[in-house]
C-alpha positions as CSV (number, residue, x, y, z in Angstrom):
1,M,77.0,148.6,53.1
2,T,76.0,149.4,56.4
3,R,76.2,146.8,59.3
4,T,74.1,146.5,61.9
5,P,75.4,146.1,65.4
6,V,75.5,142.8,66.4
7,R,73.8,142.4,69.8
8,S,74.7,140.7,73.1
9,A,72.8,137.1,73.4
10,R,72.6,137.7,77.2
11,A,70.9,140.7,77.9
12,P,72.0,142.8,81.1
13,V,70.0,141.7,84.5
14,P,68.4,144.4,85.8
15,A,69.2,145.5,89.2
16,Q,65.9,144.3,90.9
17,G,66.2,140.8,89.2
18,R,70.1,140.4,90.9
19,E,68.6,141.7,94.3
20,R,65.9,139.1,94.0
21,R,68.9,136.3,93.1
22,A,71.1,137.5,95.9
23,A,68.1,136.9,98.3
24,R,67.4,133.6,97.1
25,T,70.6,132.7,97.5
26,R,70.9,133.9,101.3
27,S,67.2,131.8,101.8
28,G,68.9,128.7,100.7
29,Q,72.2,129.4,102.4
30,W,69.9,129.9,105.9
31,A,68.0,127.1,105.1
32,A,71.0,124.8,104.8
33,W,72.3,126.0,108.0
34,A,68.9,125.4,109.9
35,F,69.1,122.0,108.7
36,L,72.9,121.7,109.8
37,A,72.2,123.5,113.3
38,P,70.5,120.2,115.1
39,V,73.5,118.0,113.9
40,V,76.5,120.8,114.9
41,V,74.6,121.3,118.5
42,Y,74.3,117.3,118.7
43,L,78.2,117.0,118.0
44,L,79.5,119.7,120.5
45,I,77.1,118.4,123.3
46,F,77.8,114.5,122.8
47,Y,81.5,114.6,121.2
48,A,83.1,118.0,121.6
49,Y,82.3,118.7,125.1
50,P,82.9,115.3,126.7
51,L,86.2,114.9,124.5
52,Y,87.0,118.7,126.2
53,R,86.2,117.9,129.7
54,N,88.0,114.4,129.4
55,V,91.3,115.9,128.6
56,E,90.8,118.7,131.1
57,L,90.0,116.0,133.8
58,S,93.4,114.3,132.9
59,L,95.8,117.5,132.8
60,R,94.4,117.8,136.7
61,N,94.5,116.3,139.9
62,Y,91.0,115.8,140.5
63,T,89.6,114.3,143.8
64,V,86.0,113.6,144.5
65,R,85.7,117.0,146.8
66,S,87.3,119.5,143.8
67,F,85.3,117.3,141.4
68,V,82.2,118.7,142.6
69,Q,83.8,122.3,143.7
70,G,85.8,122.7,140.7
71,D,88.9,124.2,142.2
72,A,91.6,121.0,141.2
73,S,94.7,122.0,140.6
74,F,96.8,122.0,137.4
75,A,99.1,118.7,137.1
76,G,100.1,119.1,133.3
77,F,101.3,115.8,131.9
78,A,102.0,114.0,135.6
79,N,98.9,111.8,135.4
80,Y,100.1,110.8,131.9
81,A,103.7,109.8,133.7
82,K,101.5,108.3,136.6
83,V,100.1,105.8,133.8
84,F,103.3,105.2,132.0
85,A,105.2,104.4,135.3
86,D,102.2,102.1,136.5
87,A,102.8,98.1,136.8
88,T,99.4,97.7,134.8
89,F,100.2,99.9,131.6
90,A,102.6,97.1,129.8
91,P,99.8,94.4,130.3
92,A,96.9,96.5,129.9
93,L,98.3,97.3,126.5
94,W,99.2,93.9,125.0
95,H,95.8,92.4,126.3
96,T,94.1,95.7,124.4
97,I,96.3,95.0,121.3
98,V,95.7,91.3,121.7
99,F,91.9,91.6,122.2
100,T,91.6,94.1,119.3
101,V,93.7,92.2,116.8
102,V,92.3,88.5,117.3
103,S,88.7,89.8,117.5
104,L,88.8,91.7,114.2
105,A,90.7,88.9,112.3
106,F,88.3,86.2,113.2
107,Q,85.0,88.6,113.0
108,F,86.3,89.6,109.3
109,T,87.4,86.1,108.1
110,I,84.3,84.6,109.6
111,G,81.8,87.3,108.7
112,L,83.1,87.3,105.1
113,A,83.1,83.7,104.8
114,L,79.3,83.5,105.5
115,A,78.7,86.6,103.3
116,V,80.1,84.5,100.2
117,F,78.2,81.9,101.6
118,F,74.6,83.5,101.8
119,S,75.1,85.5,98.2
120,R,74.2,82.1,96.7
121,N,70.9,83.0,97.6
122,F,69.8,79.5,97.8
123,R,66.2,78.6,100.0
124,L,66.2,79.6,103.6
125,S,69.0,82.1,103.0
126,A,67.1,85.0,104.4
127,T,65.8,82.9,107.1
128,L,69.6,81.8,108.1
129,R,70.7,85.2,107.7
130,A,68.1,86.8,109.9
131,L,68.9,84.2,112.5
132,F,72.8,85.4,112.2
133,L,71.3,88.9,113.2
134,V,70.4,87.9,117.0
135,P,73.9,88.2,118.6
136,W,73.9,91.9,117.4
137,L,70.3,92.7,118.1
138,L,70.9,91.8,122.0
139,P,72.0,94.1,124.4
140,L,75.5,93.4,125.7
141,I,74.3,92.9,129.4
142,V,72.7,89.7,127.9
143,S,75.1,88.5,125.3
144,A,78.0,88.7,128.1
145,S,75.7,87.3,131.2
146,T,74.8,84.0,128.6
147,W,78.7,83.5,127.8
148,S,79.5,83.7,131.8
149,W,76.5,81.2,132.3
150,M,77.7,79.1,129.6
151,L,81.8,79.3,130.2
152,N,80.8,78.8,133.8
153,S,83.4,76.3,135.4
154,D,80.6,74.4,137.8
155,S,77.5,74.6,135.4
156,G,78.8,75.7,132.0
157,V,77.4,74.0,129.1
158,V,80.6,74.4,127.9
159,N,82.6,72.5,130.3
160,A,79.6,69.7,130.2
161,A,80.3,69.6,126.6
162,L,84.0,68.8,126.9
163,S,83.0,66.3,129.8
164,W,81.2,64.4,127.1
165,V,84.3,64.1,124.7
166,G,86.4,63.2,127.7
167,A,88.1,66.1,128.3
168,G,88.7,67.9,131.5
169,P,86.8,70.9,132.7
170,V,88.3,74.6,132.0
171,N,88.2,77.6,134.6
172,W,87.5,80.0,131.4
173,L,86.7,82.8,133.5
174,T,88.7,82.3,136.8
175,S,92.1,81.0,135.2
176,P,94.6,83.6,134.1
177,D,95.2,81.6,131.4
178,W,92.1,81.6,129.5
179,S,90.2,84.3,130.7
180,L,91.1,86.6,127.9
181,W,90.6,83.9,125.7
182,S,87.2,83.5,127.1
183,V,86.1,87.6,126.6
184,I,87.8,87.3,123.0
185,I,85.6,84.5,122.0
186,A,82.4,86.2,123.5
187,N,83.4,89.3,121.2
188,I,83.9,87.4,118.2
189,W,80.1,85.7,118.4
190,I,78.9,89.3,119.3
191,G,80.8,91.1,116.2
192,I,80.3,88.5,113.6
193,P,76.8,90.0,112.4
194,F,78.0,93.0,111.7
195,N,80.5,92.3,109.5
196,L,78.3,89.8,107.7
197,V,75.7,92.4,107.1
198,V,78.1,94.9,105.8
199,L,80.0,92.8,103.6
200,Y,77.1,91.0,102.1
201,S,75.9,94.3,101.2
202,G,79.5,95.0,99.4
203,L,79.2,91.6,97.5
204,Q,75.4,92.6,96.2
205,A,76.6,96.1,94.7
206,I,79.2,93.7,92.4
207,P,78.2,93.1,89.3
208,S,77.2,89.7,88.0
209,A,78.8,90.0,84.8
210,V,82.1,90.2,86.2
211,Y,82.0,87.1,87.6
212,E,80.4,85.8,84.0
213,A,83.5,87.1,82.0
214,A,85.8,85.7,84.7
215,A,84.1,82.4,84.3
216,L,84.5,82.4,80.2
217,D,88.4,83.1,81.0
218,G,88.5,79.7,82.9
219,A,88.6,81.0,86.4
220,G,87.9,78.6,89.1
221,A,85.9,79.2,92.3
222,W,89.1,80.4,94.1
223,Q,90.1,82.4,91.6
224,R,87.1,84.5,91.0
225,F,87.0,85.2,94.7
226,W,90.8,86.3,95.0
227,R,90.9,88.0,91.8
228,V,87.4,89.6,91.3
229,T,85.5,89.4,94.4
230,F,88.3,90.2,97.0
231,P,89.9,93.3,95.2
232,L,86.1,95.0,94.4
233,L,85.0,94.3,98.2
234,R,88.3,96.2,99.2
235,P,86.7,99.6,100.2
236,V,83.7,98.0,101.8
237,S,86.1,95.8,104.0
238,A,88.4,98.7,104.5
239,I,85.8,100.6,106.4
240,T,84.0,97.5,108.0
241,V,87.7,96.9,109.4
242,L,88.0,100.6,110.8
243,L,84.8,100.4,112.3
244,G,85.3,97.2,114.1
245,L,88.7,98.4,115.2
246,V,87.4,101.6,116.8
247,Y,84.6,99.6,118.3
248,T,86.5,96.7,119.9
249,L,89.4,99.0,121.1
250,K,86.5,100.6,123.3
251,V,84.8,97.1,124.4
252,F,84.1,97.5,128.2
253,D,80.8,96.0,129.0
254,I,81.6,92.3,127.6
255,I,84.8,92.2,129.5
256,W,83.6,93.7,132.8
257,I,80.6,91.5,133.2
258,M,82.5,88.5,132.4
259,T,85.6,88.8,134.3
260,K,85.8,92.3,135.4
261,G,89.3,92.5,134.1
262,G,90.2,89.7,136.2
263,P,91.5,87.6,137.7
264,S,95.1,89.7,138.7
265,G,94.5,91.6,136.0
266,S,94.9,89.1,133.2
267,S,91.9,90.2,131.0
268,S,92.1,93.9,131.9
269,T,92.5,96.2,129.1
270,F,92.6,99.9,128.8
271,A,88.9,100.7,128.8
272,T,88.6,98.4,131.9
273,W,91.3,99.8,133.3
274,S,90.3,103.5,132.8
275,Y,87.0,102.7,134.4
276,R,88.6,100.9,137.5
277,L,90.9,103.9,138.0
278,G,87.9,106.3,137.6
279,F,85.1,104.7,139.6
280,G,86.0,100.9,140.5
281,N,87.9,102.0,143.9
282,L,87.0,104.0,147.2
283,V,89.4,106.7,146.4
284,P,88.9,107.6,142.2
285,S,92.1,108.6,140.2
286,F,90.3,110.5,138.0
287,G,92.8,112.0,136.2
288,P,94.9,108.9,135.8
289,G,91.5,107.4,134.6
290,A,90.9,110.0,132.0
291,A,94.5,110.0,130.4
292,V,94.0,106.3,129.8
293,G,90.9,106.8,128.0
294,N,92.7,109.9,125.9
295,L,95.3,107.2,125.1
296,L,92.5,104.9,123.6
297,I,91.2,108.0,121.6
298,L,94.5,108.7,120.0
299,M,94.9,105.0,119.4
300,A,91.8,105.2,117.5
301,L,92.4,108.0,115.9
302,A,95.9,107.0,114.5
303,F,94.3,104.2,112.9
304,G,91.6,106.5,111.2
305,L,94.3,108.5,109.7
306,V,96.2,105.5,108.6
307,Y,92.9,104.5,106.6
308,I,92.4,108.1,105.1
309,R,96.0,108.0,104.0
310,V,95.7,104.4,102.4
311,Q,92.1,105.5,100.9
312,R,93.8,108.4,99.2
313,R,96.7,106.3,97.9
314,Q,94.1,103.9,96.5
315,A,92.3,107.0,95.0
316,A,95.8,108.6,93.3
317,A,96.4,105.1,92.0
């Protein structure tokens, strides 16, 4: 019995077909690079070059003359040593940590409470949410100026309200004991809407069936929040805290408009100190100012790496 040879189901592709397929692949790759090119150019111009320039500034002895002519001598890490030895370093570091931690804690807590409150979708919920976005939509110079007026020692509405309840006036912006807390209060008010919007969006992504199952199991309101809402909201919470951390570390406008880092440096942070070194004196210190700015970048980078590591551990678990 003669057997008929079995032919392959897939016929060999002609050379011309392979060339056309390769041409389409190359065309798709060029199109992808064309769409990616504007983003790459933007990142190089507005992120990579300024970062390189800031590092280069911190490693040289720049003056106004050498900044223009570009003949500054190489200083190595002398500017960083000068910053670490400065008497302002320790207070500015402490103020930066306190300002960041307290702001984040209250912004996240209040934002989460408001997000849970608005997730009930009651009447006027959308209107009230829109009103809470006002601090986020206002320019920072307007918000900081408004808080400066409200906390004014002589004509501020806050001291006027305190006088109505029998309390004495507080020198919110001119007292070393209160200046830092004044800018923290203003920054908390400005940052709450961001936390509210992001966390509210995360709550909307949680299926209602999960809450129904928890209720059938006899879980109360607090147990549903702690056992269901908070764990399922953890990825959104993590990115909210990270973004808030990076933003709060570099806050400059609010502090500078309200107190300029004073009085006597009592509300000075790394951001305001860096600006004062580089631009706030008649004889600017570009190198040390850039060094302080790089320290802020390293702090933000360290927290970002911690976040990535925690996310990888959670994904592997």
